N, C-alpha and C positions, 0 to 999 in steps of 0.2 A: 478484550476488549482485543480490536487490529490495531496494528499500528502501522501507520505508513509514515515510509522515513522520503525527507523530501530538500530538496533545496531553492530560494526562491525563484529562480529563472528558468527551473524545470518546466516545459510546457508539457511534458507527459506526467508531470506530477501534479499540475492543475486539472488535466483533461481528467486523470483518474478521481481526483476529490470531488469534482463535480460529476462526475458519473458516481459514486458511493451517495452524494450527498441525493442524487434525484431515486437511487435505489432506496435511501431511509437506511442506510445501510451507519455506524454510529463507528469511528474511528477516531485514534488519538493522530494527530501529525506529530512528528518528531523529526528537529532538524538534521537532515546526516552526517554535520560536520562535527556532531557530539559522539558518533560513534567511529573508531576509526575501523570496524570492519566492512562498512559499507563503502563500498569503490564505486555504484552504478547508483543511481535515482531511476525511477523511485522504486524503493523496494517496500513492497506489501508482508507483514507478517500475522499471520493468522493461526494460532496454539504452535506449535510447532513448526510449522510448513512456512518457509522465506519463497515468495514470489519475487524476480526482476524484475522489470517495467508493467507499463501496462496492460497486462493477461487476462484479459475478461475472462474467457474459458477459466482457466488456474486458480482465479479468485473464486467465482461460482462453484467448482468443484471442492476447494477448501472449506469456503462457506457451507456448504450441505454436507459437509464430511464431518464437520468442527459443532454442528449442532445436535 
């Protein structure tokens, strides 16, 4: 399961989640304030990879490598 760390006011977080929804990619949204290791949002965890920001190419690569 993909994890997406977000905050309620982050426009990039909402853009990322909208894109994931449009692509039909399931994810779990997690409040970034619950993880002290997260200092910037959005953060997407796919397997062992952590992607900071809304980086579509990196997310697509991570998904392709994880399948």
